[in-house]
C-alpha positions in Angstrom: 27.0 -25.2 34.0 30.2 -25.1 31.8 31.4 -22.5 29.8 32.9 -22.1 26.7 36.5 -23.0 27.8 35.6 -25.8 30.1 35.4 -23.7 33.3 32.2 -23.8 35.7 30.1 -21.0 35.2 28.5 -18.8 38.2 31.4 -19.4 40.4 35.5 -18.3 41.1 37.4 -20.1 38.4 40.0 -20.2 36.7 40.0 -20.0 32.7 42.4 -22.1 30.9 44.4 -18.8 29.2 46.1 -21.7 26.3 42.4 -22.6 25.4 41.0 -19.2 25.0 44.2 -18.2 22.6 43.4 -22.0 20.8 40.2 -20.8 20.0 41.2 -17.8 19.1 43.5 -19.4 16.2 40.1 -21.3 15.2 38.2 -18.4 14.6 41.1 -16.4 13.0 41.3 -19.3 10.6 45.2 -20.0 11.1 44.5 -23.6 12.3 43.7 -24.0 8.2 46.6 -21.9 7.2 48.7 -24.5 8.8 46.9 -27.4 6.9 47.0 -25.6 3.7 50.5 -24.8 4.2 51.1 -28.2 4.9 49.7 -29.7 1.9 51.5 -27.4 0.1 55.0 -28.6 1.4 53.9 -32.0 0.8 53.1 -31.1 -2.5 57.2 -29.8 -2.9 58.2 -32.6 -1.6 56.6 -34.9 -3.5 58.0 -32.6 -6.7 61.2 -32.6 -5.5 61.0 -36.2 -4.6 59.9 -37.7 -8.3 61.8 -39.2 -10.7 61.9 -37.5 -14.2 59.4 -39.4 -16.7 61.3 -41.0 -19.8 60.8 -40.4 -23.1 60.2 -42.6 -25.6 60.9 -42.1 -29.6 60.6 -44.0 -33.1 62.6 -43.0 -35.8 63.1 -43.9 -39.4 65.6 -43.7 -41.5 65.9 -43.4 -45.6 68.9 -43.5 -47.9 69.4 -42.8 -50.8 72.7 -43.2 -53.3 73.8 -44.7 -56.8 75.9 -47.6 -55.7 74.2 -49.3 -53.2 70.4 -47.8 -53.9 68.2 -46.8 -51.6 67.5 -48.4 -47.9 66.0 -48.1 -44.7 66.5 -48.5 -41.1 63.9 -48.2 -38.1 64.8 -46.9 -34.8 62.2 -47.3 -31.3 64.1 -46.6 -27.7 63.5 -44.8 -24.4 65.2 -41.7 -23.7 65.7 -40.7 -19.7 67.5 -37.6 -18.3 70.1 -38.3 -15.4 70.2 -34.8 -13.9 68.3 -36.1 -11.0 71.2 -38.7 -9.8 73.0 -35.4 -8.5 70.5 -32.6 -7.8 67.2 -34.5 -6.4 68.7 -34.3 -2.6 69.5 -31.3 -2.8 65.7 -30.4 -4.2 64.1 -32.1 -0.9 66.4 -30.5 1.8 65.3 -27.3 -0.2 61.4 -28.1 0.3 61.8 -29.5 3.6 63.0 -26.1 5.1 60.9 -24.2 3.0 58.2 -25.2 4.8 59.7 -24.3 8.1 59.9 -20.8 6.7 55.8 -20.4 6.2 55.3 -22.0 9.0 57.4 -20.2 11.1 55.4 -17.5 9.1 51.8 -18.8 10.7 53.3 -18.5 14.0 54.3 -14.6 14.1 50.5 -14.4 13.3 50.1 -17.1 16.1 52.1 -14.6 18.5 50.3 -11.3 17.1 46.9 -13.0 17.8 47.5 -14.3 21.4 48.7 -10.6 22.6 45.5 -9.3 20.4 43.3 -11.5 22.6 45.3 -11.4 26.0 45.3 -7.2 25.5 41.0 -7.9 25.0 40.9 -9.8 28.5 43.3 -7.4 30.0 41.4 -4.4 29.4 37.8 -6.2 30.5 39.1 -7.2 33.8 40.8 -3.4 34.5 37.2 -1.7 33.1 35.5 -3.8 35.1 37.1 -2.9 38.1 37.1 0.8 37.2 33.6 0.4 36.4 33.3 -1.2 40.2 35.1 1.3 42.2 32.8 4.2 39.6 29.5 2.5 41.2 31.1 2.6 44.9 31.8 6.0 44.2 28.0 6.5 42.8 26.7 4.9 46.0 29.3 7.1 48.5 27.7 10.3 47.2 24.1 9.0 46.9 24.7 8.5 50.6 26.4 11.6 50.9 23.7 13.5 49.6 21.1 12.1 51.7 23.4 12.7 54.5 23.6 16.8 53.2 19.8 16.8 52.8 18.9 15.8 56.5 21.5 18.0 57.1 19.7 21.3 55.0 16.5 20.3 57.0 18.2 20.8 60.2 19.4 23.9 59.1 23.0 22.8 59.8 23.9 23.5 56.2 23.1 26.1 53.7 20.6 25.3 50.7 23.1 25.8 47.9 25.1 22.8 49.4 23.5 20.3 47.6 24.1 21.7 44.2 27.7 21.1 45.0 27.3 17.4 45.5 24.9 17.2 42.4 27.7 18.6 41.0 29.7 15.6 41.8 27.2 13.2 41.3 27.2 14.3 37.4 30.9 13.8 37.1 31.1 10.3 38.5 27.9 9.0 36.3 29.8 10.2 33.0 32.9 8.9 34.1 30.9 5.4 34.9 29.2 6.1 30.9 32.1 6.1 29.5 33.7 2.8 32.0 30.6 1.2 30.5 31.6 2.0 26.9 35.1 0.9 27.2 34.4 -2.3 29.0 31.4 -3.2 25.6 34.4 -2.4 23.3 37.0 -5.0 24.7 33.5 -7.3 25.3 33.0 -6.9 22.0 36.8 -7.3 20.7 37.4 -10.4 22.7 33.7 -12.0 21.3 35.2 -11.5 18.6 38.7 -12.4 18.7 37.3 -16.3 20.1 33.7 -16.0 18.6 32.5 -16.7 22.4 30.4 -14.0 24.1 29.9 -15.6 27.5 32.5 -13.8 29.6 32.6 -12.1 33.0 36.1 -11.6 33.9 37.3 -11.1 37.4 40.8 -11.1 37.1 44.5 -11.5 35.6 46.7 -12.5 37.4 50.5 -13.6 37.1 51.0 -17.4 37.7 53.4 -19.8 39.9 55.9 -20.8 37.6 56.2 -16.7 35.7 58.7 -16.7 33.2 61.6 -19.3 31.8 64.7 -16.9 32.6 65.5 -15.5 35.7 67.8 -12.7 35.0 68.2 -9.9 31.2 71.1 -11.9 30.0 68.9 -15.2 30.0 66.0 -13.6 28.7 68.2 -12.3 25.7 69.6 -15.7 25.1 65.6 -17.6 25.1 64.7 -14.8 22.8 67.3 -15.4 20.4 66.4 -18.5 20.7 62.9 -19.0 21.1 61.2 -15.9 18.9 59.6 -16.9 15.6 60.7 -14.7 13.8 65.2 -15.3 14.9 64.4 -19.0 14.3 62.4 -18.1 11.1 65.3 -16.2 9.6 67.9 -19.0 10.7 65.4 -21.2 8.7 65.1 -19.1 6.4 68.9 -18.9 5.9 69.5 -22.7 6.2 66.4 -22.8 3.0 68.4 -20.3 1.1 71.5 -22.3 0.9 69.8 -25.4 0.1 69.1 -23.3 -2.3 72.3 -22.4 -3.4 73.5 -26.3 -2.9 70.9 -27.3 -5.1 71.8 -24.4 -8.2 75.3 -25.4 -7.6 75.0 -28.8 -9.0 72.4 -27.9 -11.8 75.8 -25.8 -13.0 77.0 -29.6 -13.9 76.3 -30.5 -17.3 72.6 -32.3 -18.6 73.2 -35.5 -19.1 70.5 -38.0 -20.5 70.9 -41.7 -21.4 69.2 -43.2 -24.4 68.7 -46.7 -24.7 67.1 -48.2 -28.2 67.1 -51.0 -30.7 66.9 -50.6 -34.8 66.1 -52.7 -37.4 66.7 -52.4 -41.7 64.8 -53.3 -44.3 66.8 -56.6 -45.0 65.3 -57.3 -41.2 68.8 -57.4 -39.6 68.5 -56.4 -35.8 70.4 -54.6 -33.6 70.9 -52.4 -30.5 72.2 -49.4 -29.4 73.0 -47.1 -26.0 73.9 -43.2 -26.0 74.9 -40.4 -23.7 74.1 -37.1 -24.5 75.9 -34.0 -22.5 75.0 -30.0 -22.7 78.5 -28.2 -23.2 78.3 -25.5 -21.0 79.3 -23.0 -23.0 77.1 -20.0 -21.1 76.8 -19.2 -17.7 73.1 -19.8 -17.7 72.7 -22.2 -14.7 75.7 -20.6 -13.0 73.9 -17.4 -12.5 71.1 -18.5 -10.9 74.3 -20.7 -8.5 75.3 -16.8 -7.6 71.8 -15.2 -7.1 71.4 -17.9 -4.4 74.5 -17.8 -2.5 74.0 -13.9 -2.3 70.5 -14.6 -1.2 71.9 -16.5 1.7 74.3 -13.9 2.8 71.5 -11.4 2.6 69.2 -12.9 4.8 72.8 -13.8 6.8 73.4 -10.2 8.0 69.7 -9.7 8.1 69.7 -12.2 10.8 72.5 -10.7 12.9 70.5 -7.1 13.0 67.4 -9.1 14.1 69.1 -10.4 16.4 71.2 -6.9 17.8 67.1 -5.3 17.4 65.8 -7.7 19.6 68.5 -7.5 22.5 68.1 -4.1 22.8 64.6 -4.7 22.7 64.2 -7.8 25.2 66.7 -5.8 27.8 64.3 -2.1 27.9 61.3 -4.3 28.0 62.6 -6.8 30.7 63.7 -3.3 32.8 60.3 -1.9 31.8 58.5 -5.7 33.1 60.6 -5.3 36.8 59.9 -1.6 37.4 56.0 -2.3 36.8 56.1 -6.2 38.8 57.9 -4.1 41.8 55.3 -1.3 41.7 52.0 -3.8 41.1 54.0 -5.8 44.5 54.0 -2.6 46.1 50.9 -1.0 46.0 48.9 -0.2 48.6 46.1 -1.9 50.0 42.0 -0.5 48.7 40.5 -1.4 51.6 43.0 1.7 52.8 41.2 3.9 50.9 37.5 1.9 51.6 38.6 2.8 55.2 39.5 6.7 54.8 35.9 7.5 53.3 34.1 5.6 56.1 36.0 7.9 58.8 35.4 10.7 56.4 31.7 10.5 56.8 31.7 9.6 60.5 33.4 12.9 61.0 31.1 14.2 58.8 27.8 13.2 60.6 29.5 14.3 63.6 30.1 18.0 62.3 34.0 17.3 62.4 34.5 17.7 58.5 32.4 20.6 56.0 31.2 18.9 53.3 33.9 19.9 51.2 36.6 17.2 53.0 33.9 15.3 52.7 33.7 15.4 49.2 37.7 15.9 48.5 38.1 12.4 50.5 35.5 10.8 48.0 37.8 11.9 45.5 40.8 11.0 47.4 39.3 7.4 47.1 38.6 7.4 43.2 41.4 8.8 42.4 43.7 6.0 45.3 42.1 2.7 43.3 42.4 4.3 40.1 46.2 4.1 40.9 46.0 0.8 41.8 44.4 0.2 38.6 47.3 2.1 36.8 49.3 0.2 38.3 47.8 -3.2 37.6 47.1 -2.2 33.5 51.3 -1.3 33.5 52.2 -4.6 34.9 50.0 -7.0 32.7 50.8 -5.1 29.7 54.8 -5.4 30.6 53.7 -9.4 31.5 52.5 -9.6 27.7 54.9 -7.1 26.0 57.4 -9.4 27.5 56.4 -12.6 26.4 55.9 -11.4 23.3 59.3 -10.1 22.6 60.8 -13.0 24.0 58.4 -15.9 22.5 57.8 -17.4 25.9 54.4 -18.0 26.4 52.2 -16.1 28.5 52.6 -16.1 32.3 48.9 -15.2 33.7 46.0 -16.9 35.1 42.7 -15.2 34.3 40.0 -15.4 37.2 36.1 -15.8 36.0 33.1 -15.5 38.1 
């Protein structure tokens, strides 16, 4: 039986994280937004490439005078603007660069969605393991309850001893209910994000390839060349520079070419050609060029600021990831805590451990497992955060059961 993302259900299998994230993009209409932006961009570029429409004109002139009498002259012709000769190339360039900026806006949404999806998967994974450990604790306590009941019947311990076990059972059952609720909420979140409810996550694991950088400096360099926010700022800078060049060309006087024919009332025909040019007495187009130039300078300053912010953020996140990676790698074994409970149970049955000592051992088991889960959670969170801050692919695989 195949699950929603191409893995085999009812067995341990690896799920494609890319497929899961792609399904979230589809669910949240990201792909549709890309199509809309591309269509808008095609329309902008088509408009920038278009030639001006020519104008057809018809004129009739009548002259009257005492010496020559009345006369009439008819003109018909065509007129076209010549501005496109020096504006068209820069307009096309600006339209193409504007599309890049819009697509990077969508790419930033993709980064946010990917982070949310993997965070939900992580929470579901951690809460499932926490619930498993709480169920195991409750089984330990149930077994202990039976052992204490038998000891009471044998007169080895007072009847009040059972009350202490019951209080501990109530506390862990309450924790188990809270864990079930957290697991359900994580399941609801990932279902909403991906459109699929068929989830049974066993674990999230780091891939062999890891990150495409080896140290903090290469991580900073990778972020500056790959993160969508920085790439968007670079594209926005190029777009505004193109707009500035286009506005500068518009400072040139507007010109139009007139071509036509004429005929007077005597039937004489003729033709004419004319060129009209605007006189740049006012600085309207020059002001547009200045605005575009200042806006480009503003974005260039913002790009430098963003680069500095990213450098600081990546260094902090990278160092946190190093710490949590080391702590996760050096985690204690779960089997060690299970063995501790088993030995404690045997010692209690042999009369070498008191009731409080064995309850304390069960408590220590849960605290130890919870500490391991916290290490795993911190490691996964720092891995996701480092990928988000650098623009790298999240290097995790999903194990489904």
